[in-house]
N, C-alpha and C positions, 0 to 999 in steps of 0.2 A: 415578317417576325422581329427585325431587329427594331422597328420604331417601334413596336408594341412593348418589346424588351424595355427600350431604351425610357418610354413614360413610365410602364411599371417600377421602374429603378427610381425613378425621381419625384412619384406621386405615394409609394406606398410610406419612404418618410416619413410624408410631410403627415400623413395621416394617421401613421403609429406615433409620432411625434403631438400628433392634436389629442387623439387617443389619453395617450400620457397625460399632458395637461389637464384634456378635463376631470380625470380620473383623482387628477391632483386636486384641482378646484373641489370636484364634488365630496373630496374624502376630508376636507377641513372640521369639520363640527366631531366624525369620529376617530380622528387624530387626540382630538383634544376630550375624550371620552366625555363631549357633551351632549343630551339626550333629543336627538334630529329627526327633522323630515326630512329624508332622502331628497336628493334633487336629480335630474337628468337634463341634459341640452337640448330645446336652448331656452326654454320656461322655468330649469329651476324646478324650487315647489309648488310652481304654479301650475302645470299642467290643469288645463282646459279652464284656463280663470277668460272669460271674457264668451267663450262658445257654452260651456256645462257648466262651467259655478261663476259666482260673483266674488271679486278677492275675498268680501269676508266670510264667504262659505268655507273659504283655504283655510282662515288666518282662525275660525270656529272652530275648524275641525283639529288643527294643531295645537289650539288653547285647551284643546277639552282631553285633547289626548296626552297631554304632558302636565295641566296642573296636579300641582302636587307631587312633584319628582324634583322638583328642585324651584329655586325663583324664574326662570328661561328657560325658555326649548332654543334650539339650533333650527333654520332652515337655508332655504337658498330663495334668491330674487337674481331672475337668470343664470348670473356666475357665482354673485354676491353674496358670502355668508350671511344671513342676517339673525339677527335677535327677535325673540317674540315672546313678550316681559307675560309670566304670568302669577306672578305675587304682586297683592296690591303693598307693601312696605317697598319695593325695586321701583316699582312705578310711583311713589313720592318724590322716592332721592333721585329718580330719573328729571322729573318735572320739576323739583323744588329744593330739596337740599342738597342736591349736587350739580343743580342745574348747571353751574360753568362747565364739566364735563360733557357735556348733552345743548349748551348751549342754541346749535342749530339745529335745522330740518331736513339737512341736505338736498333742498330743491335746486335744481339748473335754473341757472339766469345768466343770461348771454348781453351784458348791459353792451356792448356794442351796438353790435347785428341787432337787437330786439330789446331796445330799452325797455316796453312794459312788462319785462322779466324782470327786474329790477326790484320788484317792488319790496315791503315790508317783511312779508310772507318768506321771501327768497333769499334776502340779501342776509351776509354773515359779520360776525364779530363786531367790529368796532362801528361797521357802516349801519349794522343793526341797530346798537348801542344808541349812536346818533340819531337815525330815521325814528325809533322809539322814541327818544324823548322827544323829539320834534312833536309828532303825532300827539301822545298821549292830552293832552292838553285839549285837543279836537273832541275827544267825546266824554267830555267831561259832563255831569248832569245838564249843569248850566245850558251846555253847546246841544246838548242831547236834544234839550225841549227848544231850540232854536230851530234844530233843522225837524219838530214836529210839528212843525207852523204846515209845511210842505210836503208831510204824510197826511196830514188832515185834509188838506184840498184832493188828494185823491180819496177817499175811504169812501164819500156817495156814490164816485164814479163806481166802486169796485160792487157796491152790493145791489147795482143798477144796471151790472152785467150779467147778472141772474135774470130779470128781470123776464125774456125772451125765453130763459125755459121754463118762467116757473108759469107762463100764459101758453106754454105749447104742451104742458106737462110732457118735457121731455128731461133726459136725467143729465146732466153737467159732470165732465171729467174734470172730480175737482184740479187737479195738478196743473194743467192745462189755465182755469183762472186764476188761481194762484200766482205761475208764476210771470202773466201780465197785471198783475198787483202790485208784483216782488220787482219787477222791470221798473214799472211807469215809477214807484218808490224812489230805486235805486237812482235811477235814471235823471229824476228833478233832486234829486237831495247829493247824487256824485257826480254830476254833470249839467244841471239845469236845461235839461231836456223835456220836453213836452212829447214824450214820449209816445201816448196814446194807443198802448198795447191792448187796454181793456177797450177802450173805443172801435179801436179796430181790427179785435181779433187780434192782433201783431203788431210788430214792428221789426226795421232794422235792427235794433236793440237786442231785438230779444233773438234774431236768425241769429249775430254775430255770438249771441250766448251759446247756443246749441252748435257751434261748431269748438266750443273751448271746451263745453262736459260731456259733452255726445263722441266718446273716444272710440273707433273698434278695437278690434282685437290688437293688430299691429303697430297703434299708434298708441296702446298702454303700454307695451314693451317694449317702444321708442324711449315714454313718459320714463319709464325703468330704467332704461340702459343709457340717460345722459346724465339719470341720476345718480348712476353704479361708476360710471366713467367720464368726469364733469371737465377732467383735465384735457383727456381725448375729445370731448366733445368740442370746446371753447376751441380747440389747433383743427377740426375739421370745421368751424362757422355755425354748428348746430344752433336752431331758432327752438325758444319753449313754445312761439304761438306759432300760428299761421300769417303770410305775412298779411291776406288783404284784413285780418284781424287790428293787426298791428297798425295798419295804416288808417283802416276804418276810426279808431278810438284815435289816433292823435292829430288826427285832419278834426274830428268832434270837441276837443278838449281845446286844442291850439286856437280852434274857430271861437270858441265858446269864449276864451282868457282873452282874446284880441277883441273880440267886441266889447269885456263889461269893462277892460281898458280904457277903452276907447271912445264910451259913452258912458262912463260912471257907472254902471250899472252892478248893484247891488244887491244880493239874493239872499236868505235863509236855509246854504247849505255847504256842502263839503268841499267844493272847487271854490268855494267866496275863501273859506279858513284855511286852502291850499296857495290862493294867491297871495294870500299874508302871510303866511310862510318864502313863498316866494320873491316876494319884493320885500318885507319889513324883516322876515327871521323870525316871526313870533306870532302868535295869532291874540296878543295882550296889547289891547287899543292906546294905555296908557306907556304902552314900553319903549323904551329907546330908539331907533333902526340902527343897533349896534350888534346882533347877534345875525350867526351864520345863515346866509342867505340859502334854501334850496333851491336847485335848478328848473328849470322848464320839465325836463325829461324825468328828474325827482315827480315834478308834481304830478304829471299826466303817470308815472307809475302809479304811484296810490290813488290815485281818480278811479284809475284802473282795478287797483286792487278790491276796493270799494265796491265797486260793480263785482267785479269775480267771485269775491268772498261772500258780500251778500246777498245774491239775486238768486241763484241756484237752491244754497244750501235754507233760505230763510222761508222760497215757497216747499222745499221736502217738508220741511218742519208746521208751515201752517198745512197743509194740506192732507197730511198723518192725523193732524191733532183733528180735524174739522172730521174727516173718518170714523175714528176713534170713537168721537162724540156723534155722529150717526150711528155706530155699531150698538153703542150704550147709548139709546135716548133718557133714562134716567141721571146718569152724569150729565149728558145735554141738558137737560130741567134744570139741575143742581147748578148748572156753570150760567144760564143763562138767569135762573133767578138774582144770581148774584148780580151779573152785568146789571138785570134793570133798576135793581135796589139800590147799585152806585152812580149808576146816573139820574136816579128820581136825587137824590144827594146831589149833586153836582147838576142843574137844572137841567136834566137834559142832554148836555152838552160832553161827548165823550171828549177830555181832554187829558191830558199827561197825567195830573192828579188823579184823576178818572182812574183811569190803567193803575197807578199804582195802587190804588183802596182795591181792587178787584186780586183780591191774596187765593182765593181758588181756582181761579184762569191762570194764576202764575204753576198753581200745582198741576191744573190739566196740561200745561207745554211742559214742564221737566217729567211730566211722566208719560208725554208722546216725545220728548225726547230723549227719554233713556231709552223707549222699544226702536227708536229709529232714532240713531245718531246721521246726521246728513252727514260727518266725515269717521265714517265707522274704524279706521285706526289713525292712529298719531303718531308722526314717524319723527325719529330725533336721530341726531349721530354725533355717535364719541369723537369730542373735538380733543382727548388725552386717552391713553389706555386707561381701563376702570375695572378695579380688582373685584370680584365678585367668590363670595365665600361656597355658596348650592347654587349652579356648581363649581366648584374650584377651578376656575378661568378668568383669564383678561380678557375684557372686551376689548379690542386692539381701536386704536386710532382709525376713524374715519368709517367705520364698523356701522350700518344702519338697525336701528333700533326699531321696534313696531311695539306700539301697546293697544292690546283689541278692546278699544273702547266696548263695542257691537257685546262682543264676548264678555267682558265683567260688565256690563250693565243688563244682560239676557242670561247669567250663572243665577242658576235656582238656587243656590247655596246663600247667594248676598242677597237674591229677591226674588223669595217662593213664588211657584207658580209665574215665571216673568211672562209668560205670553198671556195673561191677563191684563189690561188696561183699568190699574188703583190711583188713583192720584191720591189716595192716602198716603201713599209709599211716601207724600214731599209733606206732611205737617212736620213742623219745626222739632218737635219729638223724635220722630220715624227717621228724619235727617239726622238729628243727634246721635241716634244709636247704632248709624254705620258707620264703617271705616272712609276719612277721609276720601276717598281717591276710587270710589263706587260709579260716580259719576260723572263723567267725562266729555259731554258735547263740545265741549270751547278748549279744551284742554286745561293745563294750568300753569302755575310759576308763572314768572318770570315774561314767558313766550306763550303767556293761554291768547286765547283769539280777543283783539285791541276792540273789537265793534262788538261784541257779545252784549251788552244793555241798550247798545242802538237795534241790535237782530231780536232781542226779547221785546222790544217795545214795538216793534212792528210787528211782530207775530202775533202777541196779545193783541193791538189794535186793528188787526186784520178779523180777529175771529171775533173780539168785540162786535166789529160794526156788523158782521152776517147773524152773530146769536141776537141781535137786538132786537132783528127784523127780518129773519128764517129761520126755517125750522128743517134739520135735513134726515134723509131714511136713505138706508143703502139701495140701489138699486140690483138689480137681478144679474147685469153686466160684474158684479165685480166678483169676482173668484179669490174663494174662500177654502183653504188659508190663502193669506197672500204668497206672490213666489215673484221675487227679483227679477229685476230682468238685468240678465247676467250679460250685455253689451250696453252697462252705464256704467258709470264710473262713479258716479251718488248712487243712493241710493231710490230707486226707481222701481215701480209695478209695475211688472207683465201683466198688461192690459188693459191699466189703467185706474185711476179711484171713481167710478162712477156713482154717482148720488141722485140721490130724488131732492127736491127743495120746493119745499110753500111759504109761502106770505103769514107771518103769525097776523 
C-alpha cells in the first residue's frame, strides 16, 4: 500500500497539472470571446482527420458554421490556437495588402539535418526574399518557353500510354496516368532525368513522390506538430523528409550536376538555370559574375521543390479536368473543337503559342481548379501582432492562419450551384463581376506559387494532347458522387477516377 500511495502521490499531481495545462490551452478562443470550434487533446479541432475526415472536410464545416459571424473563427491544430478566415476582404488583407504581417508559411524546415526542406516554400524572412528574387527570372515567359521543349518530347508518349487500354477495351485510372506524365515532365524539367514512368508504368521518382505525399494520420499529425513547435523540433533535430527521400534526391541532383559540369552538357531545364545561379549568381547570360551565388544545397532544395510542388498538384489538376470533361460530353466536345481549330492554324503542331490561343481550354482548367484545388487550405503565420475589428481580437505573433480555398471556391453564395462544372464561370466578364479573392488555387500576393505559369502550361498541354486524339467517358467503376480519400494529404478520390477511352 505504501508504494501505491507513493505512486499516486507522484502521479496524480502530474495528471492534474497536465489537465489544467490542456484546459488553459483549449480555452484560448473562449477567453477572447471569439466564435470558435472546441478542441480536445491530441488532435485539437481535427478529431477524425485522416480516418473519418479529410482536412478540408473539417475546415469546410468550420467555415460554413461561422461564416457571417465575423471575419474569422478560431479552432485548434493539436494544441495551437489557429485562425480560419471566413471573410474575403480579410483574405485580401492577409495575402496582399498586409503581406508583411503574414509573410511566412510557417512550414518546418531543418537546414542542417534536412537540407532539401529549406526550399522557397519553407524558408522565411530575408532568406525567402533573397531566394525569391534569385528564382523569379527562371519563371519568365521566355524561360518557360525554353522548358516547354522538354515537355513536348513527353507529349506523344503520354498519348501512346493509352493505346493498350484502347485496344483491350479496358478502363484507365486517369490519376495514375496523369501522375506518370507529370512525373516524366517534372523529372525531365527539374533534374534532366529520363524517368520513363509512362513507358515502364512507374519509376523510382514516382515511388519517392508517394513517400512525400501519402502520409498516414500520425505522419500528418507530426507535420502539424513540427509546424506548431518549430523551435522544439529543431532542438530535437526532427526532419521533415524521410532519410531515404533526402539521400535519393541529393544523389540524383549532385550526380547530374557533376556530369554536366564535367562534360559541358547543357539542357533546356530548371536544373540548368539553378546551375547558373550556383556558378554565376545570375541566369542572365550577359551579366558579370558578380552576383551572390547560391550553394549546392540551396540549388538541390529548389530542384526538389520544383518536383515536390509540381508533380502531385499538376497530376491532380490534370486528372480532375479530364474526369469532368468525361462527365460533361458537351463541354468535352466544345473544348476538343477549340483544340482542333487552333491546331489547324498552327500547322497541326501543339506549340507554346498554340496553347496560349486556347482560351476556352483555360476556362476548363480554371473551373476544374475551382472545384478541386490541389491545395485546399492556404497557410500563413502572423509574424507580428495584428488587430482585427470583427471580432475585436489581436492575432498574436506566431499564430497559424488558414484560408479555406476549397470552401471559398465551393461557396454557393459566390458560385451558384458549386458542384456543377461550368467553364463559363471563367469568362473575362464573369471574373470581373466577382470579388478578387474568390479563386485561390495558387494563393496570391508576393508569396503566391512561383511556378503557376509552368503548372498551367503543363496541364493545358496534357489536356490538349489527349483531346486532339482521344475521347473519354465515365466508367461504371467511378463512384458518384466522388468521395475524398481521407488518408491522403492531397485531394485524391476513393476508388480512383476510372474512364473509358477511345481513339477519335
